[in-house]
N, CA, C and O atoms as a Tripos MOL2 file, in Angstrom:
@<TRIPOS>MOLECULE
protein
  268   267    67     0     0
PROTEIN
NO_CHARGES

@<TRIPOS>ATOM
      1 N           4.5810   22.4630  -20.4470 N.3       1 MET1
      2 CA          5.9080   21.9550  -20.1640 C.3       1 MET1
      3 C           6.7630   23.1090  -19.6540 C.2       1 MET1
      4 O           6.6420   24.2370  -20.1300 O.2       1 MET1
      5 N           7.6200   22.8250  -18.6940 N.am      2 GLY2
      6 CA          8.4900   23.8290  -18.1220 C.3       2 GLY2
      7 C           9.7110   24.1150  -18.9800 C.2       2 GLY2
      8 O           9.8730   23.5690  -20.0720 O.2       2 GLY2
      9 N          10.5410   24.9600  -18.4700 N.am      3 LYS3
     10 CA         11.7430   25.3810  -19.1880 C.3       3 LYS3
     11 C          12.9360   25.2540  -18.2500 C.2       3 LYS3
     12 O          12.8650   25.6560  -17.0880 O.2       3 LYS3
     13 N          14.0210   24.7000  -18.7520 N.am      4 VAL4
     14 CA         15.2640   24.6130  -17.9910 C.3       4 VAL4
     15 C          16.2620   25.5550  -18.6450 C.2       4 VAL4
     16 O          16.5060   25.4700  -19.8490 O.2       4 VAL4
     17 N          16.8330   26.4470  -17.8600 N.am      5 THR5
     18 CA         17.8420   27.3750  -18.3520 C.3       5 THR5
     19 C          19.1660   27.0270  -17.6960 C.2       5 THR5
     20 O          19.2490   26.9280  -16.4710 O.2       5 THR5
     21 N          20.1860   26.8430  -18.4910 N.am      6 VAL6
     22 CA         21.5170   26.5350  -17.9700 C.3       6 VAL6
     23 C          22.3070   27.8390  -17.9290 C.2       6 VAL6
     24 O          22.4480   28.5300  -18.9380 O.2       6 VAL6
     25 N          22.8210   28.1630  -16.7390 N.am      7 VAL7
     26 CA         23.5480   29.4140  -16.5370 C.3       7 VAL7
     27 C          24.9130   29.1050  -15.9570 C.2       7 VAL7
     28 O          25.0230   28.3740  -14.9720 O.2       7 VAL7
     29 N          25.9390   29.6500  -16.5560 N.am      8 CYS8
     30 CA         27.2960   29.4880  -16.0370 C.3       8 CYS8
     31 C          27.6410   30.6810  -15.1570 C.2       8 CYS8
     32 O          27.5260   31.8290  -15.5860 O.2       8 CYS8
     33 N          28.0610   30.4130  -13.9350 N.am      9 ILE9
     34 CA         28.4630   31.5060  -13.0500 C.3       9 ILE9
     35 C          29.9670   31.5240  -12.8240 C.2       9 ILE9
     36 O          30.4670   32.2700  -11.9820 O.2       9 ILE9
     37 N          30.6810   30.7060  -13.5750 N.am     10 ALA10
     38 CA         32.1360   30.6660  -13.4390 C.3      10 ALA10
     39 C          32.7220   32.0290  -13.7820 C.2      10 ALA10
     40 O          32.1400   32.7510  -14.5920 O.2      10 ALA10
     41 N          33.8110   32.3910  -13.2150 N.am     11 PRO11
     42 CA         34.7350   31.6150  -12.4130 C.3      11 PRO11
     43 C          34.3530   31.4650  -10.9510 C.2      11 PRO11
     44 O          35.1620   30.9810  -10.1590 O.2      11 PRO11
     45 N          33.1540   31.8620  -10.5700 N.am     12 GLY12
     46 CA         32.7120   31.5100   -9.2460 C.3      12 GLY12
     47 C          32.4170   32.6400   -8.2870 C.2      12 GLY12
     48 O          32.2510   32.3890   -7.0930 O.2      12 GLY12
     49 N          32.3450   33.8600   -8.7500 N.am     13 SER13
     50 CA         31.9410   34.9250   -7.8470 C.3      13 SER13
     51 C          30.8500   35.7490   -8.5200 C.2      13 SER13
     52 O          30.8060   35.8520   -9.7460 O.2      13 SER13
     53 N          29.9900   36.3200   -7.7280 N.am     14 TYR14
     54 CA         28.8830   37.1110   -8.2740 C.3      14 TYR14
     55 C          29.4130   38.2520   -9.1370 C.2      14 TYR14
     56 O          28.8480   38.5390  -10.1920 O.2      14 TYR14
     57 N          30.4600   38.8860   -8.7140 N.am     15 GLU15
     58 CA         31.0030   40.0350   -9.4300 C.3      15 GLU15
     59 C          31.4940   39.6890  -10.8390 C.2      15 GLU15
     60 O          31.5990   40.5730  -11.6890 O.2      15 GLU15
     61 N          31.7930   38.4230  -11.0890 N.am     16 ASP16
     62 CA         32.2910   38.0090  -12.3940 C.3      16 ASP16
     63 C          31.1970   37.4500  -13.3090 C.2      16 ASP16
     64 O          31.4710   37.0880  -14.4530 O.2      16 ASP16
     65 N          29.9650   37.3780  -12.8100 N.am     17 MET17
     66 CA         28.8650   36.8760  -13.6400 C.3      17 MET17
     67 C          28.4580   37.9460  -14.6370 C.2      17 MET17
     68 O          28.6560   39.1390  -14.4090 O.2      17 MET17
     69 N          27.8880   37.5000  -15.7400 N.am     18 THR18
     70 CA         27.3730   38.4560  -16.7140 C.3      18 THR18
     71 C          26.0110   38.9760  -16.2620 C.2      18 THR18
     72 O          25.3510   38.3700  -15.4180 O.2      18 THR18
     73 N          25.6130   40.0760  -16.8210 N.am     19 ILE19
     74 CA         24.2860   40.6260  -16.5360 C.3      19 ILE19
     75 C          23.2150   39.6420  -16.9970 C.2      19 ILE19
     76 O          22.1900   39.4800  -16.3360 O.2      19 ILE19
     77 N          23.4520   38.9950  -18.1190 N.am     20 ARG20
     78 CA         22.4910   38.0130  -18.6440 C.3      20 ARG20
     79 C          22.3250   36.8460  -17.6690 C.2      20 ARG20
     80 O          21.2070   36.3710  -17.4700 O.2      20 ARG20
     81 N          23.4150   36.3760  -17.0600 N.am     21 ALA21
     82 CA         23.3430   35.2810  -16.0850 C.3      21 ALA21
     83 C          22.5430   35.7230  -14.8630 C.2      21 ALA21
     84 O          21.6890   34.9820  -14.3760 O.2      21 ALA21
     85 N          22.8150   36.9170  -14.3710 N.am     22 ASP22
     86 CA         22.0910   37.4310  -13.2100 C.3      22 ASP22
     87 C          20.6020   37.5700  -13.5120 C.2      22 ASP22
     88 O          19.7650   37.2120  -12.6840 O.2      22 ASP22
     89 N          20.2730   38.0820  -14.6750 N.am     23 THR23
     90 CA         18.8710   38.2340  -15.0750 C.3      23 THR23
     91 C          18.1690   36.8830  -15.1380 C.2      23 THR23
     92 O          17.0360   36.7490  -14.6760 O.2      23 THR23
     93 N          18.8310   35.8920  -15.7020 N.am     24 ALA24
     94 CA         18.2460   34.5480  -15.7940 C.3      24 ALA24
     95 C          18.0200   33.9440  -14.4190 C.2      24 ALA24
     96 O          16.9830   33.3280  -14.1760 O.2      24 ALA24
     97 N          18.9790   34.1150  -13.5160 N.am     25 LEU25
     98 CA         18.8420   33.5500  -12.1700 C.3      25 LEU25
     99 C          17.7430   34.2490  -11.3850 C.2      25 LEU25
    100 O          17.0480   33.6100  -10.5960 O.2      25 LEU25
    101 N          17.5760   35.5360  -11.5860 N.am     26 ARG26
    102 CA         16.4900   36.2610  -10.9110 C.3      26 ARG26
    103 C          15.1220   35.8110  -11.4170 C.2      26 ARG26
    104 O          14.1620   35.7530  -10.6490 O.2      26 ARG26
    105 N          15.0310   35.4950  -12.7010 N.am     27 ALA27
    106 CA         13.7530   35.1550  -13.3200 C.3      27 ALA27
    107 C          13.3390   33.6980  -13.1370 C.2      27 ALA27
    108 O          12.1590   33.3740  -13.2720 O.2      27 ALA27
    109 N          14.2780   32.8250  -12.8370 N.am     28 CYS28
    110 CA         13.9620   31.3960  -12.7890 C.3      28 CYS28
    111 C          13.3150   30.9880  -11.4750 C.2      28 CYS28
    112 O          13.2410   31.7640  -10.5220 O.2      28 CYS28
    113 N          12.8570   29.7600  -11.4570 N.am     29 GLY29
    114 CA         12.3110   29.1620  -10.2430 C.3      29 GLY29
    115 C          13.4560   28.6570   -9.3780 C.2      29 GLY29
    116 O          14.3660   29.4170   -9.0440 O.2      29 GLY29
    117 N          13.4160   27.3840   -9.0140 N.am     30 PRO30
    118 CA         14.4630   26.8270   -8.1590 C.3      30 PRO30
    119 C          15.8330   26.8490   -8.8450 C.2      30 PRO30
    120 O          15.9350   26.7990  -10.0710 O.2      30 PRO30
    121 N          16.8730   26.9250   -8.0220 N.am     31 LEU31
    122 CA         18.2500   26.8810   -8.5210 C.3      31 LEU31
    123 C          18.8540   25.5230   -8.2090 C.2      31 LEU31
    124 O          18.7040   25.0080   -7.1020 O.2      31 LEU31
    125 N          19.5310   24.9510   -9.1830 N.am     32 PHE32
    126 CA         20.2060   23.6650   -9.0460 C.3      32 PHE32
    127 C          21.6580   23.8760   -9.4110 C.2      32 PHE32
    128 O          21.9570   24.5630  -10.3880 O.2      32 PHE32
    129 N          22.5750   23.2890   -8.6350 N.am     33 GLY33
    130 CA         23.9790   23.4320   -8.9980 C.3      33 GLY33
    131 C          24.9010   22.7390   -8.0310 C.2      33 GLY33
    132 O          24.4820   22.2010   -7.0060 O.2      33 GLY33
    133 N          26.1750   22.7670   -8.3860 N.am     34 TYR34
    134 CA         27.1870   22.2140   -7.4900 C.3      34 TYR34
    135 C          27.1380   22.9820   -6.1790 C.2      34 TYR34
    136 O          26.9480   24.1980   -6.1870 O.2      34 TYR34
    137 N          27.3040   22.3030   -5.0660 N.am     35 PRO35
    138 CA         27.1990   22.9680   -3.7620 C.3      35 PRO35
    139 C          28.0690   24.2240   -3.6290 C.2      35 PRO35
    140 O          27.6050   25.2380   -3.1080 O.2      35 PRO35
    141 N          29.3030   24.1710   -4.0840 N.am     36 VAL36
    142 CA         30.1940   25.3260   -3.9040 C.3      36 VAL36
    143 C          29.6780   26.5610   -4.6470 C.2      36 VAL36
    144 O          29.8460   27.6800   -4.1630 O.2      36 VAL36
    145 N          29.0530   26.3760   -5.8120 N.am     37 TYR37
    146 CA         28.5520   27.5170   -6.5690 C.3      37 TYR37
    147 C          27.2260   28.0210   -6.0270 C.2      37 TYR37
    148 O          26.9790   29.2270   -6.0220 O.2      37 TYR37
    149 N          26.3790   27.1240   -5.5770 N.am     38 VAL38
    150 CA         25.1110   27.5450   -4.9770 C.3      38 VAL38
    151 C          25.3890   28.3840   -3.7330 C.2      38 VAL38
    152 O          24.7170   29.3890   -3.5040 O.2      38 VAL38
    153 N          26.3560   27.9890   -2.9400 N.am     39 VAL39
    154 CA         26.7260   28.7530   -1.7390 C.3      39 VAL39
    155 C          27.1900   30.1610   -2.1170 C.2      39 VAL39
    156 O          26.8850   31.1240   -1.4150 O.2      39 VAL39
    157 N          27.9200   30.2800   -3.2160 N.am     40 LEU40
    158 CA         28.4430   31.5840   -3.6260 C.3      40 LEU40
    159 C          27.3600   32.5650   -4.0440 C.2      40 LEU40
    160 O          27.5560   33.7750   -3.9260 O.2      40 LEU40
    161 N          26.2210   32.0790   -4.5300 N.am     41 VAL41
    162 CA         25.1920   32.9940   -5.0330 C.3      41 VAL41
    163 C          23.9090   33.0020   -4.2040 C.2      41 VAL41
    164 O          23.0360   33.8320   -4.4570 O.2      41 VAL41
    165 N          23.7660   32.1310   -3.2480 N.am     42 ARG42
    166 CA         22.4740   31.9910   -2.5500 C.3      42 ARG42
    167 C          22.0030   33.2770   -1.8830 C.2      42 ARG42
    168 O          20.8000   33.5380   -1.8460 O.2      42 ARG42
    169 N          22.9150   34.0840   -1.3590 N.am     43 ASP43
    170 CA         22.5030   35.3280   -0.6920 C.3      43 ASP43
    171 C          22.0050   36.3770   -1.6830 C.2      43 ASP43
    172 O          21.2990   37.3060   -1.2890 O.2      43 ASP43
    173 N          22.3540   36.2480   -2.9450 N.am     44 ARG44
    174 CA         21.9200   37.1920   -3.9830 C.3      44 ARG44
    175 C          20.4970   36.9330   -4.4540 C.2      44 ARG44
    176 O          19.8740   37.8000   -5.0680 O.2      44 ARG44
    177 N          19.9830   35.7470   -4.1690 N.am     45 TYR45
    178 CA         18.6570   35.3640   -4.6480 C.3      45 TYR45
    179 C          17.8180   34.8370   -3.4860 C.2      45 TYR45
    180 O          17.4570   33.6600   -3.4570 O.2      45 TYR45
    181 N          17.5110   35.7100   -2.5340 N.am     46 PRO46
    182 CA         16.7540   35.2680   -1.3610 C.3      46 PRO46
    183 C          15.3710   34.7520   -1.7610 C.2      46 PRO46
    184 O          14.7300   35.2640   -2.6790 O.2      46 PRO46
    185 N          14.9490   33.7430   -1.0540 N.am     47 GLY47
    186 CA         13.6440   33.1660   -1.3080 C.3      47 GLY47
    187 C          13.6350   32.0920   -2.3880 C.2      47 GLY47
    188 O          12.6260   31.4150   -2.5800 O.2      47 GLY47
    189 N          14.7500   31.9310   -3.0950 N.am     48 LYS48
    190 CA         14.8210   30.8850   -4.1230 C.3      48 LYS48
    191 C          14.9800   29.5260   -3.4520 C.2      48 LYS48
    192 O          15.7020   29.3830   -2.4650 O.2      48 LYS48
    193 N          14.2990   28.5440   -4.0000 N.am     49 GLU49
    194 CA         14.4860   27.1640   -3.5640 C.3      49 GLU49
    195 C          15.8200   26.6930   -4.1450 C.2      49 GLU49
    196 O          16.0480   26.8080   -5.3500 O.2      49 GLU49
    197 N          16.6950   26.1670   -3.2980 N.am     50 LEU50
    198 CA         18.0340   25.7590   -3.7290 C.3      50 LEU50
    199 C          18.2080   24.2570   -3.6180 C.2      50 LEU50
    200 O          17.7830   23.6420   -2.6400 O.2      50 LEU50
    201 N          18.8410   23.6670   -4.6360 N.am     51 HIS51
    202 CA         19.1310   22.2370   -4.6430 C.3      51 HIS51
    203 C          20.5870   22.0730   -5.0400 C.2      51 HIS51
    204 O          21.0100   22.5640   -6.0870 O.2      51 HIS51
    205 N          21.3410   21.3930   -4.2200 N.am     52 SER52
    206 CA         22.7650   21.2140   -4.5330 C.3      52 SER52
    207 C          23.2610   19.8420   -4.0850 C.2      52 SER52
    208 O          24.0190   19.7320   -3.1210 O.2      52 SER52
    209 N          22.8260   18.7940   -4.7940 N.am     53 PRO53
    210 CA         23.3690   17.4660   -4.4980 C.3      53 PRO53
    211 C          24.8860   17.4610   -4.6740 C.2      53 PRO53
    212 O          25.4130   18.2780   -5.4290 O.2      53 PRO53
    213 N          25.5900   16.5730   -4.0080 N.am     54 PRO54
    214 CA         27.0490   16.5310   -4.0850 C.3      54 PRO54
    215 C          27.5730   16.4340   -5.5180 C.2      54 PRO54
    216 O          26.8680   15.9830   -6.4210 O.2      54 PRO54
    217 N          28.7920   16.8560   -5.7040 N.am     55 LEU55
    218 CA         29.4440   16.9170   -7.0060 C.3      55 LEU55
    219 C          29.3250   15.6230   -7.7980 C.2      55 LEU55
    220 O          29.1370   15.6610   -9.0140 O.2      55 LEU55
    221 N          29.4290   14.5000   -7.1410 N.am     56 THR56
    222 CA         29.4160   13.2170   -7.8410 C.3      56 THR56
    223 C          28.0110   12.7690   -8.2440 C.2      56 THR56
    224 O          27.8540   11.6890   -8.8140 O.2      56 THR56
    225 N          26.9950   13.5720   -7.9590 N.am     57 ARG57
    226 CA         25.6080   13.1650   -8.2360 C.3      57 ARG57
    227 C          24.9590   14.0710   -9.2850 C.2      57 ARG57
    228 O          23.8420   14.5560   -9.1000 O.2      57 ARG57
    229 N          25.6750   14.2870  -10.3820 N.am     58 SER58
    230 CA         25.1770   15.1640  -11.4450 C.3      58 SER58
    231 C          23.8730   14.6690  -12.0510 C.2      58 SER58
    232 O          22.9850   15.4680  -12.3460 O.2      58 SER58
    233 N          23.7500   13.3650  -12.2410 N.am     59 SER59
    234 CA         22.5150   12.8540  -12.8440 C.3      59 SER59
    235 C          21.3220   13.1020  -11.9240 C.2      59 SER59
    236 O          20.2230   13.3850  -12.4030 O.2      59 SER59
    237 N          21.5210   13.0020  -10.6310 N.am     60 GLU60
    238 CA         20.4390   13.2970   -9.6830 C.3      60 GLU60
    239 C          20.0510   14.7680   -9.7780 C.2      60 GLU60
    240 O          18.8650   15.0990   -9.7590 O.2      60 GLU60
    241 N          21.0250   15.6390   -9.8780 N.am     61 ARG61
    242 CA         20.7710   17.0660   -9.9930 C.3      61 ARG61
    243 C          19.9450   17.3620  -11.2580 C.2      61 ARG61
    244 O          19.0110   18.1620  -11.2220 O.2      61 ARG61
    245 N          20.2980   16.7140  -12.3630 N.am     62 CYS62
    246 CA         19.5560   16.9030  -13.6160 C.3      62 CYS62
    247 C          18.1380   16.3800  -13.4960 C.2      62 CYS62
    248 O          17.2030   17.0270  -13.9680 O.2      62 CYS62
    249 N          17.9590   15.2260  -12.8760 N.am     63 GLN63
    250 CA         16.6140   14.6690  -12.6940 C.3      63 GLN63
    251 C          15.7520   15.5890  -11.8310 C.2      63 GLN63
    252 O          14.5670   15.7720  -12.1090 O.2      63 GLN63
    253 N          16.3440   16.1690  -10.7820 N.am     64 LEU64
    254 CA         15.6050   17.1150   -9.9450 C.3      64 LEU64
    255 C          15.1600   18.3260  -10.7500 C.2      64 LEU64
    256 O          14.0260   18.7860  -10.6210 O.2      64 LEU64
    257 N          16.0510   18.8330  -11.5730 N.am     65 ALA65
    258 CA         15.7350   20.0210  -12.3660 C.3      65 ALA65
    259 C          14.6170   19.7360  -13.3700 C.2      65 ALA65
    260 O          13.7890   20.6040  -13.6480 O.2      65 ALA65
    261 N          14.5990   18.5390  -13.9020 N.am     66 LEU66
    262 CA         13.5920   18.1890  -14.9030 C.3      66 LEU66
    263 C          12.2480   17.8090  -14.3010 C.2      66 LEU66
    264 O          11.2300   17.8250  -14.9940 O.2      66 LEU66
    265 N          12.2360   17.4700  -13.0210 N.am     67 SER67
    266 CA         10.9630   17.0520  -12.3980 C.3      67 SER67
    267 C          10.1570   18.2260  -11.8820 C.2      67 SER67
    268 O           9.0700   18.0360  -11.3350 O.2      67 SER67
@<TRIPOS>BOND
     1     1     2 1
     2     2     3 1
     3     3     4 2
     4     3     5 am
     5     5     6 1
     6     6     7 1
     7     7     8 2
     8     7     9 am
     9     9    10 1
    10    10    11 1
    11    11    12 2
    12    11    13 am
    13    13    14 1
    14    14    15 1
    15    15    16 2
    16    15    17 am
    17    17    18 1
    18    18    19 1
    19    19    20 2
    20    19    21 am
    21    21    22 1
    22    22    23 1
    23    23    24 2
    24    23    25 am
    25    25    26 1
    26    26    27 1
    27    27    28 2
    28    27    29 am
    29    29    30 1
    30    30    31 1
    31    31    32 2
    32    31    33 am
    33    33    34 1
    34    34    35 1
    35    35    36 2
    36    35    37 am
    37    37    38 1
    38    38    39 1
    39    39    40 2
    40    39    41 am
    41    41    42 1
    42    42    43 1
    43    43    44 2
    44    43    45 am
    45    45    46 1
    46    46    47 1
    47    47    48 2
    48    47    49 am
    49    49    50 1
    50    50    51 1
    51    51    52 2
    52    51    53 am
    53    53    54 1
    54    54    55 1
    55    55    56 2
    56    55    57 am
    57    57    58 1
    58    58    59 1
    59    59    60 2
    60    59    61 am
    61    61    62 1
    62    62    63 1
    63    63    64 2
    64    63    65 am
    65    65    66 1
    66    66    67 1
    67    67    68 2
    68    67    69 am
    69    69    70 1
    70    70    71 1
    71    71    72 2
    72    71    73 am
    73    73    74 1
    74    74    75 1
    75    75    76 2
    76    75    77 am
    77    77    78 1
    78    78    79 1
    79    79    80 2
    80    79    81 am
    81    81    82 1
    82    82    83 1
    83    83    84 2
    84    83    85 am
    85    85    86 1
    86    86    87 1
    87    87    88 2
    88    87    89 am
    89    89    90 1
    90    90    91 1
    91    91    92 2
    92    91    93 am
    93    93    94 1
    94    94    95 1
    95    95    96 2
    96    95    97 am
    97    97    98 1
    98    98    99 1
    99    99   100 2
   100    99   101 am
   101   101   102 1
   102   102   103 1
   103   103   104 2
   104   103   105 am
   105   105   106 1
   106   106   107 1
   107   107   108 2
   108   107   109 am
   109   109   110 1
   110   110   111 1
   111   111   112 2
   112   111   113 am
   113   113   114 1
   114   114   115 1
   115   115   116 2
   116   115   117 am
   117   117   118 1
   118   118   119 1
   119   119   120 2
   120   119   121 am
   121   121   122 1
   122   122   123 1
   123   123   124 2
   124   123   125 am
   125   125   126 1
   126   126   127 1
   127   127   128 2
   128   127   129 am
   129   129   130 1
   130   130   131 1
   131   131   132 2
   132   131   133 am
   133   133   134 1
   134   134   135 1
   135   135   136 2
   136   135   137 am
   137   137   138 1
   138   138   139 1
   139   139   140 2
   140   139   141 am
   141   141   142 1
   142   142   143 1
   143   143   144 2
   144   143   145 am
   145   145   146 1
   146   146   147 1
   147   147   148 2
   148   147   149 am
   149   149   150 1
   150   150   151 1
   151   151   152 2
   152   151   153 am
   153   153   154 1
   154   154   155 1
   155   155   156 2
   156   155   157 am
   157   157   158 1
   158   158   159 1
   159   159   160 2
   160   159   161 am
   161   161   162 1
   162   162   163 1
   163   163   164 2
   164   163   165 am
   165   165   166 1
   166   166   167 1
   167   167   168 2
   168   167   169 am
   169   169   170 1
   170   170   171 1
   171   171   172 2
   172   171   173 am
   173   173   174 1
   174   174   175 1
   175   175   176 2
   176   175   177 am
   177   177   178 1
   178   178   179 1
   179   179   180 2
   180   179   181 am
   181   181   182 1
   182   182   183 1
   183   183   184 2
   184   183   185 am
   185   185   186 1
   186   186   187 1
   187   187   188 2
   188   187   189 am
   189   189   190 1
   190   190   191 1
   191   191   192 2
   192   191   193 am
   193   193   194 1
   194   194   195 1
   195   195   196 2
   196   195   197 am
   197   197   198 1
   198   198   199 1
   199   199   200 2
   200   199   201 am
   201   201   202 1
   202   202   203 1
   203   203   204 2
   204   203   205 am
   205   205   206 1
   206   206   207 1
   207   207   208 2
   208   207   209 am
   209   209   210 1
   210   210   211 1
   211   211   212 2
   212   211   213 am
   213   213   214 1
   214   214   215 1
   215   215   216 2
   216   215   217 am
   217   217   218 1
   218   218   219 1
   219   219   220 2
   220   219   221 am
   221   221   222 1
   222   222   223 1
   223   223   224 2
   224   223   225 am
   225   225   226 1
   226   226   227 1
   227   227   228 2
   228   227   229 am
   229   229   230 1
   230   230   231 1
   231   231   232 2
   232   231   233 am
   233   233   234 1
   234   234   235 1
   235   235   236 2
   236   235   237 am
   237   237   238 1
   238   238   239 1
   239   239   240 2
   240   239   241 am
   241   241   242 1
   242   242   243 1
   243   243   244 2
   244   243   245 am
   245   245   246 1
   246   246   247 1
   247   247   248 2
   248   247   249 am
   249   249   250 1
   250   250   251 1
   251   251   252 2
   252   251   253 am
   253   253   254 1
   254   254   255 1
   255   255   256 2
   256   255   257 am
   257   257   258 1
   258   258   259 1
   259   259   260 2
   260   259   261 am
   261   261   262 1
   262   262   263 1
   263   263   264 2
   264   263   265 am
   265   265   266 1
   266   266   267 1
   267   267   268 2
@<TRIPOS>SUBSTRUCTURE
     1 MET1         2 RESIDUE 1 A MET
     2 GLY2         6 RESIDUE 1 A GLY
     3 LYS3        10 RESIDUE 1 A LYS
     4 VAL4        14 RESIDUE 1 A VAL
     5 THR5        18 RESIDUE 1 A THR
     6 VAL6        22 RESIDUE 1 A VAL
     7 VAL7        26 RESIDUE 1 A VAL
     8 CYS8        30 RESIDUE 1 A CYS
     9 ILE9        34 RESIDUE 1 A ILE
    10 ALA10       38 RESIDUE 1 A ALA
    11 PRO11       42 RESIDUE 1 A PRO
    12 GLY12       46 RESIDUE 1 A GLY
    13 SER13       50 RESIDUE 1 A SER
    14 TYR14       54 RESIDUE 1 A TYR
    15 GLU15       58 RESIDUE 1 A GLU
    16 ASP16       62 RESIDUE 1 A ASP
    17 MET17       66 RESIDUE 1 A MET
    18 THR18       70 RESIDUE 1 A THR
    19 ILE19       74 RESIDUE 1 A ILE
    20 ARG20       78 RESIDUE 1 A ARG
    21 ALA21       82 RESIDUE 1 A ALA
    22 ASP22       86 RESIDUE 1 A ASP
    23 THR23       90 RESIDUE 1 A THR
    24 ALA24       94 RESIDUE 1 A ALA
    25 LEU25       98 RESIDUE 1 A LEU
    26 ARG26      102 RESIDUE 1 A ARG
    27 ALA27      106 RESIDUE 1 A ALA
    28 CYS28      110 RESIDUE 1 A CYS
    29 GLY29      114 RESIDUE 1 A GLY
    30 PRO30      118 RESIDUE 1 A PRO
    31 LEU31      122 RESIDUE 1 A LEU
    32 PHE32      126 RESIDUE 1 A PHE
    33 GLY33      130 RESIDUE 1 A GLY
    34 TYR34      134 RESIDUE 1 A TYR
    35 PRO35      138 RESIDUE 1 A PRO
    36 VAL36      142 RESIDUE 1 A VAL
    37 TYR37      146 RESIDUE 1 A TYR
    38 VAL38      150 RESIDUE 1 A VAL
    39 VAL39      154 RESIDUE 1 A VAL
    40 LEU40      158 RESIDUE 1 A LEU
    41 VAL41      162 RESIDUE 1 A VAL
    42 ARG42      166 RESIDUE 1 A ARG
    43 ASP43      170 RESIDUE 1 A ASP
    44 ARG44      174 RESIDUE 1 A ARG
    45 TYR45      178 RESIDUE 1 A TYR
    46 PRO46      182 RESIDUE 1 A PRO
    47 GLY47      186 RESIDUE 1 A GLY
    48 LYS48      190 RESIDUE 1 A LYS
    49 GLU49      194 RESIDUE 1 A GLU
    50 LEU50      198 RESIDUE 1 A LEU
    51 HIS51      202 RESIDUE 1 A HIS
    52 SER52      206 RESIDUE 1 A SER
    53 PRO53      210 RESIDUE 1 A PRO
    54 PRO54      214 RESIDUE 1 A PRO
    55 LEU55      218 RESIDUE 1 A LEU
    56 THR56      222 RESIDUE 1 A THR
    57 ARG57      226 RESIDUE 1 A ARG
    58 SER58      230 RESIDUE 1 A SER
    59 SER59      234 RESIDUE 1 A SER
    60 GLU60      238 RESIDUE 1 A GLU
    61 ARG61      242 RESIDUE 1 A ARG
    62 CYS62      246 RESIDUE 1 A CYS
    63 GLN63      250 RESIDUE 1 A GLN
    64 LEU64      254 RESIDUE 1 A LEU
    65 ALA65      258 RESIDUE 1 A ALA
    66 LEU66      262 RESIDUE 1 A LEU
    67 SER67      266 RESIDUE 1 A SER
């Protein structure tokens, strides 16, 4: 069984993320998140598969992460 890690990158810039958040994002597989936040960090994690369904589709985003 896989593992899902929830990481908060708020308030929304790479410089404000914790070291623990950055470490988790580097170690994980695909990234799932709100489009605005995925855009803010995508250049920091090249080669990562990114998924960012629209804001109103949170359940779809969760289903993608679990599949």
